[in-house]
C-alpha positions as CSV (number, residue, x, y, z in Angstrom):
1,M,0.0,0.0,0.0
2,E,2.8,2.4,1.0
3,S,4.8,1.6,-2.1
4,H,1.8,2.4,-4.3
5,A,1.3,5.7,-2.6
6,L,4.9,6.6,-3.2
7,L,4.7,5.6,-6.8
8,I,1.6,7.8,-7.4
9,G,3.3,10.7,-5.6
10,A,6.5,10.3,-7.6
11,T,4.5,10.1,-10.8
12,L,2.8,13.5,-10.1
13,S,6.2,15.1,-9.3
14,A,7.8,13.7,-12.4
15,G,4.9,14.6,-14.6
16,T,4.9,18.2,-13.3
17,V,8.3,18.7,-15.0
18,L,7.0,17.6,-18.3
19,A,3.7,19.4,-17.9
20,L,5.2,22.8,-17.2
21,A,7.6,22.5,-20.2
22,A,5.1,21.1,-22.6
23,L,2.5,23.7,-21.7
24,G,5.1,26.4,-22.5
25,L,5.9,24.7,-25.8
26,L,2.1,24.5,-26.5
27,I,1.8,28.3,-26.2
28,N,4.7,28.6,-28.7
29,E,3.1,26.3,-31.2
30,K,-0.4,27.7,-30.8
31,A,1.3,31.0,-32.0
32,G,2.9,29.2,-35.0
33,V,6.4,28.9,-33.7
34,V,8.3,25.6,-33.2
35,N,11.1,25.8,-30.5
36,L,13.4,22.8,-30.4
37,G,15.5,24.5,-27.8
38,A,13.5,23.3,-24.8
39,E,16.3,21.0,-23.5
40,G,18.9,23.8,-23.6
41,M,16.6,26.3,-22.0
42,M,15.7,23.9,-19.2
43,L,19.4,23.1,-18.5
44,C,20.3,26.8,-18.2
45,A,17.3,27.5,-16.1
46,A,18.1,24.5,-13.9
47,L,21.5,25.9,-13.3
48,A,20.2,29.5,-12.7
49,G,17.6,28.2,-10.2
50,F,20.0,26.0,-8.4
51,A,22.7,28.7,-8.1
52,T,20.1,31.2,-6.9
53,V,18.9,28.9,-4.1
54,V,22.5,28.1,-3.1
55,H,23.3,31.8,-2.7
56,T,20.0,33.1,-1.3
57,G,18.4,30.1,0.3
58,S,15.0,30.9,-1.3
59,A,13.4,28.3,-3.5
60,W,10.9,30.8,-4.9
61,L,13.8,33.2,-6.0
62,G,15.3,30.1,-7.6
63,F,12.1,29.5,-9.6
64,A,12.0,33.2,-10.6
65,A,15.6,33.0,-11.8
66,G,14.9,29.9,-13.8
67,M,11.9,31.5,-15.4
68,A,14.0,34.6,-16.2
69,A,16.7,32.5,-17.8
70,G,14.2,30.5,-19.9
71,A,12.4,33.7,-21.0
72,L,15.7,35.4,-21.9
73,L,16.9,32.5,-24.1
74,A,13.5,32.2,-25.6
75,T,13.4,35.9,-26.4
76,L,16.8,35.6,-28.1
77,F,15.4,32.7,-30.1
78,G,12.3,34.6,-31.0
79,V,14.2,37.6,-32.3
80,L,16.2,35.4,-34.5
81,V,13.3,33.4,-36.0
82,I,10.6,36.1,-36.0
83,W,12.5,39.2,-37.0
84,L,15.6,37.9,-38.7
85,N,13.7,34.9,-40.3
86,T,16.2,32.3,-39.4
87,N,15.1,28.7,-39.8
88,Q,13.1,27.7,-36.7
89,Y,14.3,24.1,-36.6
90,A,18.0,24.9,-37.0
91,T,17.8,27.8,-34.6
92,G,16.1,25.7,-32.0
93,L,18.6,22.9,-32.3
94,A,21.4,25.5,-31.9
95,L,19.8,26.8,-28.8
96,S,19.5,23.3,-27.3
97,L,23.2,22.7,-28.0
98,F,24.2,26.1,-26.7
99,G,22.2,25.5,-23.5
100,A,23.8,22.1,-22.9
101,G,27.3,23.4,-23.4
102,F,26.9,26.7,-21.5
103,S,25.3,25.1,-18.5
104,A,28.0,22.4,-18.3
105,F,30.7,25.1,-18.4
106,A,29.1,27.6,-16.1
107,G,27.9,24.9,-13.6
108,T,31.3,23.4,-12.9
109,G,31.6,25.2,-9.5
110,Y,28.1,24.0,-8.4
111,V,28.6,20.3,-8.8
112,Q,29.4,19.7,-5.1
113,A,27.1,22.4,-3.8
114,R,24.2,21.5,-1.6
115,L,20.8,23.2,-1.1
116,P,19.5,24.1,2.3
117,E,16.9,21.8,3.9
118,R,13.5,22.4,2.2
119,P,10.2,22.4,4.1
120,R,7.8,19.4,3.8
121,Y,4.5,20.2,2.3
122,A,1.3,18.5,3.4
123,M,-2.4,19.6,3.5
124,T,-3.8,19.5,7.1
125,L,-5.8,16.3,7.7
126,L,-5.9,15.4,4.0
127,G,-2.2,14.5,4.1
128,D,-3.0,11.8,6.7
129,V,-5.6,10.0,4.6
130,P,-4.4,6.4,3.9
131,L,-2.9,6.0,0.4
132,L,-4.5,9.1,-1.1
133,G,-3.0,11.4,1.5
134,P,0.7,10.7,0.9
135,A,0.1,10.4,-2.9
136,L,-2.0,13.5,-3.5
137,F,-1.8,15.9,-0.6
138,R,1.9,16.0,0.3
139,Q,3.1,17.4,-3.0
140,H,5.1,20.6,-3.7
141,P,2.9,23.6,-4.5
142,L,4.1,23.6,-8.1
143,V,2.5,20.3,-8.6
144,Y,-0.9,21.9,-7.9
145,L,0.1,25.0,-9.7
146,S,0.7,23.0,-12.9
147,M,-2.9,21.7,-12.7
148,L,-4.3,25.2,-12.2
149,L,-2.1,26.5,-15.0
150,T,-3.6,23.8,-17.3
151,L,-7.1,25.0,-16.4
152,G,-6.1,28.6,-16.9
153,L,-4.6,27.9,-20.3
154,I,-7.7,26.1,-21.4
155,W,-9.8,29.2,-20.4
156,F,-7.3,31.5,-22.0
157,L,-7.1,29.7,-25.4
158,Y,-10.8,28.9,-25.8
159,R,-12.7,31.4,-23.7
160,S,-10.8,34.7,-24.0
161,R,-10.3,37.2,-26.8
162,A,-6.5,37.2,-26.3
163,G,-6.5,33.5,-26.7
164,L,-8.5,33.7,-29.9
165,V,-6.0,36.2,-31.3
166,L,-3.1,34.0,-30.3
167,R,-4.7,31.0,-32.1
168,C,-5.5,33.2,-35.1
169,V,-1.8,34.2,-35.3
170,G,-0.9,30.5,-35.4
171,E,-3.6,29.5,-37.9
172,S,-3.4,32.5,-40.3
173,P,-0.9,35.2,-39.5
174,A,-1.7,37.1,-42.7
175,S,-5.4,37.4,-41.7
176,A,-4.4,38.5,-38.2
177,H,-2.1,41.1,-39.7
178,T,-4.8,42.3,-42.1
179,L,-7.1,42.8,-39.0
180,G,-4.4,45.0,-37.5
181,Y,-2.8,42.7,-35.0
182,P,1.0,42.9,-34.4
183,V,1.7,39.3,-35.4
184,R,5.4,39.4,-34.7
185,R,5.1,41.0,-31.3
186,I,2.3,38.5,-30.4
187,R,4.6,35.6,-31.5
188,L,7.5,37.0,-29.5
189,A,5.4,37.3,-26.4
190,A,4.2,33.7,-26.8
191,V,7.7,32.5,-27.2
192,A,8.9,34.4,-24.1
193,A,6.0,33.0,-22.1
194,G,6.7,29.5,-23.3
195,G,10.4,29.9,-22.4
196,A,9.5,31.1,-18.9
197,L,7.5,27.9,-18.3
198,C,10.3,25.8,-19.7
199,G,12.6,27.7,-17.3
200,L,10.3,27.0,-14.4
201,A,10.3,23.3,-15.3
202,G,14.1,23.3,-15.3
203,A,14.4,25.1,-12.0
204,Y,11.9,22.6,-10.5
205,V,14.2,19.7,-11.6
206,S,17.3,21.1,-9.9
207,T,15.7,22.5,-6.7
208,V,12.8,20.1,-6.0
209,Y,12.7,17.0,-8.1
210,T,16.5,16.2,-8.0
211,P,17.9,18.8,-5.7
212,L,21.5,18.9,-7.1
213,W,23.4,20.1,-10.1
214,V,25.3,17.9,-12.5
215,E,25.9,18.2,-16.2
216,G,23.0,17.1,-18.3
217,L,20.6,17.1,-15.3
218,V,17.5,17.5,-17.4
219,A,18.3,14.2,-19.1
220,G,16.2,14.5,-22.3
221,R,13.0,15.8,-20.6
222,G,12.9,18.8,-22.9
223,W,12.7,16.5,-25.9
224,I,10.0,14.4,-24.3
225,A,8.0,17.6,-23.5
226,L,8.3,18.6,-27.2
227,A,7.0,15.2,-28.3
228,L,4.2,15.5,-25.7
229,T,2.7,18.5,-27.5
230,T,2.2,16.3,-30.5
231,F,1.0,13.4,-28.5
232,A,-1.6,15.7,-26.9
233,T,-2.6,17.1,-30.3
234,W,-2.1,20.6,-28.9
235,R,-4.7,20.4,-26.2
236,P,-3.7,21.5,-22.6
237,A,-5.8,18.9,-20.8
238,R,-4.2,16.1,-22.8
239,V,-0.8,17.6,-22.2
240,L,-1.3,17.2,-18.4
241,L,-2.6,13.7,-18.7
242,G,0.2,12.8,-21.1
243,A,2.7,14.3,-18.7
244,Y,1.5,12.1,-15.9
245,L,1.6,9.1,-18.2
246,F,5.2,9.6,-19.2
247,G,6.0,10.5,-15.6
248,G,4.5,7.2,-14.5
249,V,6.7,5.4,-17.0
250,T,9.7,7.2,-15.7
251,M,9.0,6.2,-12.1
252,L,8.1,2.7,-13.1
253,Q,11.7,1.9,-13.7
254,F,12.6,2.7,-10.1
255,H,9.5,0.9,-8.7
256,L,10.5,-2.2,-10.7
257,Q,14.1,-2.1,-9.4
258,A,12.8,-1.6,-5.8
259,S,10.5,-4.6,-6.3
260,G,13.4,-6.8,-7.2
261,V,12.8,-7.2,-10.9
262,Q,15.9,-8.6,-12.5
263,A,16.6,-6.4,-15.5
264,A,19.5,-4.3,-16.6
265,S,19.2,-0.8,-15.3
266,Q,20.1,0.5,-18.8
267,L,17.0,-1.2,-20.2
268,L,14.7,0.2,-17.5
269,S,16.2,3.7,-18.1
270,M,15.1,3.4,-21.7
271,L,11.4,3.0,-20.8
272,P,10.4,6.7,-21.1
273,Y,12.0,7.2,-24.4
274,V,10.7,3.9,-25.8
275,A,7.2,4.9,-24.7
276,T,7.7,8.3,-26.5
277,I,8.7,6.6,-29.7
278,V,5.8,4.1,-29.5
279,V,3.2,6.8,-28.9
280,L,4.5,9.0,-31.7
281,A,4.5,6.1,-34.1
282,L,0.9,5.2,-33.2
283,I,-0.2,8.8,-33.6
284,S,1.6,9.1,-37.0
285,R,-0.6,6.3,-38.3
286,N,-3.5,8.8,-38.4
287,P,-2.2,11.9,-40.1
288,A,-5.7,13.3,-40.7
289,W,-6.2,13.5,-36.9
290,I,-2.9,15.5,-36.5
291,R,-3.8,17.8,-39.4
292,A,-7.2,18.5,-37.8
293,N,-5.5,19.8,-34.7
294,L,-2.2,21.1,-36.0
295,P,-1.9,25.0,-36.1
296,A,-2.0,25.7,-39.8
297,S,1.0,28.0,-39.8
298,L,3.2,26.0,-37.4
299,G,6.9,26.5,-38.3
300,K,6.1,28.8,-41.2
301,P,7.8,32.3,-41.1
302,F,5.7,35.4,-41.6
303,Y,6.7,38.4,-43.7
304,P,4.5,41.4,-43.0
305,G,5.5,43.2,-46.2
306,S,4.6,40.3,-48.5
């Protein structure tokens, strides 16, 4: 019973990392921009958040630093692809490589650093309920924030005028431009907001999920988050559910090892990535479903003067 509660709780925590990053990428893609630099942004944000907590002792300042780092890198990416019309895919890959290299170089002095003791979170009374209490009501506040963020994003995209404009920019930027909307500035704002969420996910990894700093700490989660947006067919609720699914697969490897399953650790570590490939392969068998949900101008540059 206790092991199942721990597995559920760990799944929610692992899924939160993917949910925050994937929701950020979803905002990008709803505006018509593909950012393949999530891994690099998350690594730089993880270092920024970790270093901030080491020097200030404040986890919330660490989250703010991670968001700022992610937003800064995303803004740089946005200027390159939106105003200078560089290739979105190549620029995103360059950002991912830059983030990996820069974080490894700048983080050398923090490899042995330790974070201060963090408080334990639990809801009064609910945290003591058997099974559900430890699994659902002793989580970090960001776990619940990611759920609220999903609900807020659903309302924003489908119930607000600003969300309608954002989706219009992703579907038909020429029409939005004709109506007088600043397409480039809207896209840049979406890219910066998405980068901030990727940065928050990176800071969560280094300060809560795995409270340490080592090179390559994010371990491919940025790429999984990118695949998750396609898996969810660009729907926020599906992003959250998919994040918990992949989070559960990630935690399953540790649960199996703790249960005494005799299997090579390398094979178990492959589970999240194998699951990602399998899911994308299954989705690709129905291209009409993807086209029905895919933002029409995703990955396509926009030239206001044309």
